Structure formats: structure tokens, C-alpha cells
N, C-alpha and C positions, 0 to 999 in steps of 0.2 A: 598715705598714712605711714608713719615711721615706726618701726618695730625694733626694739633692742633684741638681738639674738647672738648667741655665741656658745662655744663649748671650750672648756679648759680642763685638760687632764691633770689631775693632782697626784695620782699614784698609778704607776711607779714613778719615783722621783729620779732626778738626774743622778747618774752614777750608781744607782741601786744594782745589786747583784742578785740574780735568780739562778738557782740550780736547774739545769736542763731536766724537764719532766715534772717539775714542781708546779704547784698552783699558786696564783696570786689573786688578790682582791683588786679590781680596777676601780678607781674612784675618779669622778669627774663632776664638774659644775656645768649646768646647762641652763639656757634661757631661750625661749622662742624656738625650741627644737622641733615642735610639731607633734601631733597626736600619734603618729606611727612609731615614735621612739628612735632608737639609734642602733647601729651595729658596732661591734668592737673587733678591731683587726690588729694583727701583729705584723709589723714591718721589720724584717731582719737585716736590712741594709741592701737587699737585692730584690726580694719579693714580698708581697703583701698577702697574708692568709687570714680569712675570716675565722675568728674565734667564737663569736656570738652573732648569729644572723639578725636577731631582733630582740630588743629588751626595752622596757619603759624608761623614759627619762622625764623627770619633773623639773620644774624651775627650782634651782638650788642644787644642793649636793646629792649625788647619786652614787651607788656602790653596786658592783656586780661581783659576787663571791665565787671563788674557786675557778678562775679562768686558767686553763692548761697552757703552760709555756713550754715549747719544744724548739730546740735549735741550739746553735752556738754562734754568738756574735758579740761584739763590743758596741754595736750600733743598733740595738733593738729599740723599737718605739711602739707604743700602743697608740692606735688611732681610733677615735670615737667620732662617728659620722651620723648626721641626721638622715633618717630614711625618707623624710619628706623633702629635704633640700640638701643634696649631696655636696653643694658648695659650702655647707656649714659643717665644719669639723674641727677637732682639736687633736693635737699630737703631744705625747709625753716627750720629755727630754730623753736623750739616749741613755740606755741602761745595758748591763751585761748579762748574757745568758751563757753559762758554762757547764761543763760536765763534772765540775768539782764544787765543793762548798766554798763560797767566797766569803772570807772572814774579814780581811783587811790587807792592804789598803784597796779601796775601790776607786777607780778613776785615776790611777797613777799616784805618785807620791814618793816619798823617801822611805826606803825599807830599813834604813839604819836605826 
């Protein structure tokens, strides 16, 4: 039997800026994830830390509100992984965590 399955992290988006210690809403789309749901982790470029050990995931769009973000990096990623099948996961594009409010530019660019 062929089953369509996958996870795509939709927020945070590429180049987003998050202030160290703030909270974000993680959004993902899932299909065929399994009845146990998913875990949400933060990869800071070196280590992976579990932010949410288990939450439900339905077919379609999912949202987990107020996930704490701590650290400092320009290579942060949110990883959402199926608890039933750890080979089924999705990762956000890199975003920045900093100790200051990030207004602009984010992800490089011309400051002139």
C-alpha cells in the first residue's frame, strides 16, 4: 500500500528574525504523520533541543502557539518530526535569533 506522507514547516520563514527569549507560533503542514503526533525542536546550528515533546498533528495545516525561542544564531531552524515515524520530518529554512530587536535588513542586504 502506498501512503502519501510528509511534513513542511511554514513558519518561521526564511530570514525571519526572532528576539532571544521571545515566543513564536510554529506552523506546519502534515499528512500521514500518525496518531501519536509530532515533536517540535530547535536546531541552533550546533545542537538540537526539544521545545515541545508531543502535540497533535492533523492532515493539513497545524499551529502550535507560544513556542519559547532561546539562543543566538543566524542558522536557527525549527524541526517538526513524527513521533510514529522519526524518518518523517520537516525543517524550516534558516532564521536568526538575536539579543536585539531585528527590524531590517534581515538576511543581509544593502544598508545604504
